[in-house]
C-alpha positions in Angstrom: 0.1 0.5 0.2 1.0 4.0 -1.1 0.4 6.4 1.5 0.1 10.0 0.8 2.2 11.5 3.6 4.1 13.1 1.2 2.0 15.2 -0.9 2.9 18.5 -1.3 0.5 20.9 0.6 -0.5 23.0 -2.8 -0.3 19.4 -4.3 -3.5 18.4 -3.0 -4.8 21.6 -3.1 -4.6 22.3 -6.9 -5.9 18.5 -6.9 -9.3 19.5 -4.5 -9.9 23.0 -6.5 -9.7 21.3 -9.6 -11.8 18.7 -9.0 -15.4 18.7 -7.6 -16.8 15.7 -8.3 -14.3 13.0 -6.9 -11.1 14.3 -5.2 -7.5 12.1 -6.5 -5.2 12.7 -4.0 -1.7 11.6 -5.1 -1.0 8.2 -4.2 -3.4 6.2 -5.6 -6.3 7.9 -2.6 -9.2 9.4 -3.4 -12.1 11.8 -2.1 -15.4 11.7 -3.3 -18.2 14.1 -2.8 -21.0 12.0 -3.7 -19.9 9.5 -0.6 -17.0 7.2 -2.1 -14.6 6.0 1.0 -10.8 6.7 1.0 -7.8 6.3 3.2 -5.0 8.8 3.9 -3.1 8.8 7.0 -3.4 11.3 9.9 -0.9 13.8 8.2 -2.4 14.0 4.7 -6.3 14.0 6.9 -5.3 16.8 8.8 -4.2 19.1 5.3 -7.8 18.1 3.6 -9.8 19.7 6.8 -7.9 22.7 6.4 -9.1 22.8 2.9 -11.8 21.3 2.5 -13.5 22.0 5.9 -17.0 20.8 4.7 -15.8 17.5 4.6 -15.8 15.3 7.3 -13.0 13.3 8.6 -13.5 10.1 10.7 -10.9 7.5 12.1 -11.6 4.4 11.9 -9.6 0.9 13.8 -6.7 0.0 11.8 -6.9 -3.7 11.3 -4.2 -6.2 11.9 -1.4 -6.0 9.0 -2.6 -3.0 7.4 0.4 -0.7 7.1 1.1 2.5 9.4 3.2 5.8 8.6 5.7 7.5 10.9 2.2 9.8 11.5 0.2 7.6 13.0 -2.8 4.8 12.0 -4.5 5.1 8.7 -7.6 6.6 8.7 -10.7 6.5 7.3 -11.9 9.7 5.2 -15.5 9.9 4.0 -16.5 12.3 2.2 -20.1 13.9 3.1 -22.3 16.9 2.0 -20.7 20.1 3.4 -21.5 19.9 7.7 -20.7 22.5 10.1 -19.4 21.8 14.1 -21.8 20.6 16.4 -20.4 22.3 19.4 -21.3 22.4 23.5 -21.6 25.5 25.3 -18.1 25.5 26.3 -17.0 25.2 22.5 -16.4 21.9 22.5 -16.7 19.9 19.3 -19.6 17.0 19.8 -19.8 16.0 15.8 -21.1 17.4 12.9 -24.1 18.1 11.2 -24.7 18.7 7.5 -25.7 22.1 6.3 -29.3 22.9 6.5 -31.1 23.5 3.2 -32.3 27.2 2.8 -35.8 27.8 2.7 -37.1 28.5 -0.9 -37.4 32.6 -1.5 -41.3 32.2 -1.3 -40.6 31.8 2.4 -37.4 33.6 3.5 -36.2 36.1 0.3 -32.7 36.3 -0.6 -32.7 40.2 -0.5 -34.4 43.2 1.5 -37.0 44.6 0.3 -36.7 46.6 -2.8 -37.4 50.9 -2.5 -36.1 54.0 -3.9 -33.3 55.9 -2.8 -33.0 59.6 -4.5 -30.1 59.8 -6.0 -29.3 55.6 -6.1 -32.5 54.7 -7.4 -34.2 51.0 -7.0 -32.1 49.3 -4.5 -32.8 47.0 -1.7 -32.9 47.5 1.9 -29.7 46.3 3.6 -28.9 46.4 7.4 -27.0 49.7 6.5 -30.1 51.3 5.6 -32.4 50.7 8.3 -32.3 51.9 11.9 -32.5 49.5 14.5 -36.0 49.8 16.0 -36.9 48.6 13.2 -35.6 45.4 11.9 -37.8 44.1 13.6 -39.4 40.3 13.1 -43.7 39.0 14.3 -43.9 36.7 16.6 -45.9 34.7 14.1 -42.9 35.5 11.6 -40.5 34.0 14.2 -42.7 31.3 15.1 -43.1 29.8 10.7 -39.1 30.2 10.8 -38.4 27.8 13.4 -41.0 25.3 11.9 -38.9 25.6 9.2 -35.9 25.5 11.1 -37.0 22.3 13.0 -38.1 20.1 9.3 -34.1 19.7 8.2 -32.5 17.1 8.4 -29.9 19.5 10.3 -32.5 20.0 13.2 -32.4 16.2 13.6 -28.6 15.6 13.6 -28.6 18.4 16.1 -31.3 16.7 18.5 -29.6 13.6 18.2 -26.4 14.6 19.8 -27.8 17.3 21.7 -31.1 15.9 22.6 -34.3 17.4 21.7 -34.2 20.1 25.0 -30.8 20.3 24.4 -30.2 22.5 21.1 -29.6 25.9 21.7 -30.1 29.5 20.6 -26.8 29.7 19.7 -26.9 26.7 17.7 -29.8 28.0 15.7 -27.6 31.0 15.0 -24.7 29.1 13.7 -26.6 26.1 12.0 -29.9 28.4 10.3 -29.6 31.9 10.9 -25.8 32.8 9.6 -25.4 30.7 6.6 -28.9 31.5 5.2 -28.4 35.7 5.7 -24.6 35.1 4.5 -24.2 37.2 1.6 -27.2 39.2 1.8 -26.3 41.9 3.5 -29.6 41.7 5.9 -30.2 40.2 9.0 -33.1 37.3 9.3 -35.7 39.8 10.2 -34.8 42.1 6.7 -35.4 39.5 4.5 -38.6 38.6 5.5 -39.6 42.1 5.6 -39.7 41.9 1.7 -42.9 39.5 1.7 -44.6 42.6 3.4 -44.9 43.7 -1.0 -45.7 46.8 -2.3 -44.6 48.7 -4.8 -40.8 50.4 -4.7 -42.0 53.8 -5.1 -44.9 53.5 -2.2 -43.3 50.6 0.0 -45.4 50.0 3.6 -43.4 52.2 6.3 -40.9 50.7 8.6 -42.4 49.3 11.6 -40.2 50.0 15.5 -40.2 47.0 17.4 -43.2 46.8 19.7 -41.2 44.7 22.2 -37.6 43.9 22.9 -36.9 40.3 23.5 -33.5 39.4 26.1 -32.4 36.0 26.2 -29.3 33.8 26.7 -28.4 32.8 23.6 -27.2 29.5 25.5 -30.9 28.7 27.0 -33.3 25.9 25.3 -34.3 26.6 21.9 -37.8 24.7 23.3 -38.0 27.8 26.7 -37.4 29.8 23.8 -40.3 28.6 21.9 -42.8 28.6 24.7 -41.9 32.5 25.9 -43.2 33.2 22.2 -46.2 31.1 22.9 -46.5 32.9 25.8 -46.3 36.2 24.6 -48.8 35.2 21.9 -51.4 34.4 24.2 -51.8 37.9 25.9 -50.8 40.1 22.1 -51.3 39.0 18.6 -49.1 37.2 16.5 -48.3 40.3 14.4 -46.6 41.6 17.0 -43.4 43.1 15.6 -40.7 41.8 18.2 -36.4 43.1 18.4 -34.4 40.0 19.5 -31.1 39.9 18.4 -30.1 37.1 16.3 -33.3 37.8 14.1 -32.8 41.9 14.3 -28.4 41.5 13.7 -26.4 40.9 10.8 -24.4 37.3 12.1 -22.4 36.4 9.1 -19.9 39.6 9.5 -18.8 39.4 5.9 -18.8 42.0 5.1 -20.5 42.4 2.2 -21.9 45.6 0.5 -24.8 47.0 2.9 -23.6 44.5 5.7 -23.1 45.9 9.1 -20.0 44.3 10.9 -20.5 43.1 15.0 -18.8 46.5 15.9 -21.1 48.8 14.5 -24.2 46.9 15.3 -22.7 46.3 19.1 -25.0 49.0 20.7 -27.9 48.5 18.3 -29.9 46.8 21.9 -30.0 49.7 23.8 -31.2 52.3 21.0 -33.9 49.5 20.7 -34.3 50.3 24.3 -34.0 53.8 24.2 -36.9 54.1 21.4 -39.5 52.3 24.3 -41.1 49.9 23.2 -45.0 50.4 23.8 -45.1 46.7 25.3 -41.9 46.9 27.3 -39.2 44.2 27.4 -39.6 40.7 28.0 -36.6 38.2 30.0 -36.9 34.6 28.5 -35.9 32.4 31.1 -34.2 28.8 30.2 -34.2 25.9 32.2 -31.2 24.8 30.9 -29.0 28.2 31.6 -29.3 30.9 33.8 -30.4 34.3 31.7 -28.7 35.8 34.6 -25.2 34.5 34.0 -25.3 36.7 30.6 -23.9 39.9 31.0 -25.8 41.3 28.3 -29.1 40.4 29.8 -28.1 42.2 32.9 -27.6 45.6 30.7 -30.4 45.4 29.0 -32.5 45.1 32.3 -31.0 47.5 34.2 -31.2 49.8 30.9 -34.9 49.3 30.4 -35.5 50.5 34.2 -33.5 53.3 34.2 -35.8 54.5 30.6 -38.8 53.2 33.3 -39.6 50.6 30.7 -42.1 48.2 31.4 -40.0 44.8 32.2 -42.0 40.9 32.2 -40.0 37.8 33.1 -41.1 34.5 30.7 -41.4 31.6 32.3 -42.2 27.7 31.8 -43.2 26.1 35.0 -44.6 22.9 34.0 -40.4 22.1 32.9 -38.9 24.8 35.6 -37.6 22.4 38.6 -37.7 24.6 41.8 -34.7 24.4 42.5 -33.4 26.4 39.6 -35.2 29.1 40.8 -32.3 30.0 43.9 -29.7 29.2 41.4 -30.7 31.9 39.1 -30.7 34.4 42.0 -27.7 33.5 43.1 -25.9 33.9 39.4 -26.9 37.1 39.4 -24.1 38.2 41.5 -21.8 35.2 39.4 -22.5 37.1 36.2 -20.8 40.9 37.9 -17.9 39.0 39.4 -16.7 36.9 36.7 -18.1 38.4 33.8 -18.9 35.2 32.2 -21.8 35.8 30.3 -20.4 37.8 27.6 -18.2 35.2 24.9 -16.8 38.6 22.9 -14.6 40.6 25.2 -15.2 43.4 22.3 -18.8 43.5 24.2 -17.2 43.2 27.3 -14.6 46.2 27.4 -17.7 48.1 25.5 -20.1 47.8 28.2 -17.3 47.9 30.9 -16.4 51.5 29.2 -19.1 52.6 27.8 -22.8 51.5 28.9 -20.9 50.9 32.2 -18.7 53.0 33.5 -20.0 55.5 35.9 -22.7 52.4 37.5 -22.2 50.5 40.3 -22.2 47.0 39.3 -24.3 46.4 42.8 -26.5 48.6 40.9 -27.3 46.2 38.4 -26.9 43.2 40.5 -29.9 44.8 42.9 -32.4 45.4 40.0 -31.8 42.6 38.5 -32.9 40.5 41.6 -35.9 43.1 42.8 -36.9 41.8 38.5 -36.3 38.2 39.7 -38.4 38.1 43.2 -41.3 40.4 41.4 -41.1 37.4 38.9 -41.2 34.7 40.2 -44.2 36.5 42.5 -46.5 37.1 39.5 -45.0 32.9 38.9 -46.8 32.2 42.9 -49.8 34.4 41.6 -50.6 32.6 38.3 -49.8 29.5 39.7 -50.6 29.2 43.3 -50.4 27.1 45.7 -46.4 26.9 45.0 -44.8 24.6 46.8 -41.0 25.8 46.3 -40.4 21.8 46.9 -42.0 20.6 43.6 -41.7 21.1 40.1 -44.0 23.9 38.1 -45.5 20.2 36.8 -46.6 19.7 40.2 -47.7 23.0 41.2 -50.1 23.2 38.6 -51.1 20.3 39.2 -52.0 21.0 42.7 -53.5 24.3 41.6 
């Protein structure tokens, strides 16, 4: 058996780039875009992963008598369709999921709504042309979009690895929202506005947010959806909400008309300053302490400073009672460690700008007061509430 361990990086790259179907590697090995199996040593596998991040390399056990190279045992390369890594909350790779098939343009347009701009003519609306408070999505559209997400093979792959209740909003952003908006210069919310129709010279007006939804990206999708259903029971499905994962442009690919992360970092403040008529809603999750995210603490505190109404959304049927005390304890921990901010740019921005002259103890106290009021509202709606039982048992007792 001959090995490809001596293949030059450039030579292999040329082979891969020239052939889209079956990609032949020097040394008599092959990688196929249709699932053909080939054997390569680990050195070449590493090169392939760098050149073709959309191909899945798996390592199989070496049978007795098989050749071995200086780089280790022979591995197995299976060329699946392009994939993305499934990661846990710590960023560790768990498995791989196929790229999600994008909904058709009739469901999710490929560009923003066409509008007439003096001096530019008829152009699509992009993130840079719309004020943050107007990058909104209706509750109905958000639920319909999530229905599309949950019918894909990508979702099934995520659920197989993490469990149906273990898939997070960060997973949705990584595997669906970011790829589906890449190259458009528009957030999901802005693309869906194109479905409103209207004449290019007289398009429907862009409506500001009726409500601001604050959540933890590592919170469970099931909790997020239940929160939207809770809102839909008290407000119309046509209510326009501002949600960062739907309202911000996530790819950061610098296409014309798009915005980079640094240009959107204060979008949440701008929306809260517009004082949404229904206020701010905080989505609590059974999977993660929402108050472990510094952005949530800041958004809540800032809304309270502006006298914006704040409400908590909790699915009492899924919450063990012990999480109530854990949630409260997370408030102080988030401020002590700032662990809830994954991007160092966000941490620097909040502490040097928005919270520069603010006592963090005041931010913590406002969160504690809000959470206690949320619990009181929960007790009132599901009384009698026995903190020694689960929420589902409380409801059954009530």
